[in-house]
C-alpha positions in Angstrom: 0.0 0.0 0.0 1.1 3.5 -0.5 2.6 4.8 2.7 0.0 6.9 4.6 -3.0 5.7 2.5 -5.9 4.5 4.6 -8.0 3.2 1.7 -7.1 2.0 -1.8 -9.1 0.5 -4.7 -8.2 -3.1 -5.4 -9.3 -5.6 -8.1 -10.3 -8.4 -5.8 -12.3 -11.1 -7.6 -11.9 -14.3 -5.7 -14.5 -16.8 -4.4 -12.3 -17.7 -1.4 -10.7 -15.6 1.3 -8.7 -15.8 4.5 -10.9 -16.1 7.5 -8.4 -16.6 10.3 -4.8 -15.6 9.7 -2.1 -18.1 10.6 0.5 -17.6 13.3 2.6 -14.4 13.1 0.5 -13.0 10.3 -1.0 -9.6 10.9 -3.9 -8.3 9.0 -3.0 -5.1 7.1 -5.9 -4.7 4.8 -9.6 -5.3 5.2 -12.5 -4.5 2.8 -14.8 -2.1 4.6 -17.8 -3.3 2.7 -17.7 -7.0 3.7 -14.9 -7.4 6.2 -12.9 -9.7 3.9 -9.2 -9.8 4.7 -7.5 -8.4 1.7 -3.8 -8.2 2.9 -1.5 -9.8 5.5 2.1 -9.5 6.4 4.4 -11.7 8.5 5.2 -10.1 11.8 8.9 -10.7 11.4 11.4 -8.0 10.3 13.8 -10.8 9.2 11.5 -12.0 6.4 9.6 -10.3 3.6 6.2 -12.0 3.5 3.2 -10.2 2.2 -0.1 -11.8 0.9 -2.8 -9.9 -0.9 -6.2 -11.0 -2.0 -6.1 -9.0 -5.2 -3.9 -8.9 -8.4 -1.4 -6.1 -8.2 0.3 -7.4 -11.3 -2.8 -6.5 -13.3 -2.8 -2.9 -12.2 0.9 -2.2 -12.0 0.9 0.5 -14.7 -2.1 2.4 -13.2 -1.9 1.9 -9.4 0.8 3.4 -7.2 -0.2 0.9 -4.5 0.5 -2.0 -6.9 3.9 -0.5 -7.8 4.7 0.0 -4.1 4.2 -3.8 -3.4 6.6 -4.7 -6.2 9.1 -2.0 -5.2 9.1 -3.2 -1.6 9.8 -6.8 -2.9 12.7 -5.6 -5.1 14.2 -3.7 -2.2 13.9 -6.7 0.2 15.6 -8.9 -2.4 18.4 -6.4 -3.0 19.0 -6.3 0.8 18.8 -10.0 1.3 21.9 -11.9 2.4 22.5 -15.6 2.6 22.9 -16.8 6.1 24.0 -20.3 7.3 21.0 -22.7 7.7 21.8 -23.3 11.4 21.4 -19.5 12.0 17.8 -19.5 10.7 16.6 -23.0 11.4 13.3 -23.0 13.3 12.9 -19.2 13.3 9.9 -17.5 11.6 
């Protein structure tokens, strides 16, 4: 989502949705009309995990919010560094 935005338009068109988020997932977007969870993020600064119930790839050229999702991913990838497996085993 665009930083500071409290509402954005999304192109959600699914027949299934997340009802109860899994462990360490925090809800970051909810549809005000029907309460459907539209976005979640992993509550862990060590990992980039974001899930959305819409298709930002379809609106990349017209939506600043869609571009922000991909920009955040690219930034996370560029900052990522390989760590030994024993250092990260069992941590989420």
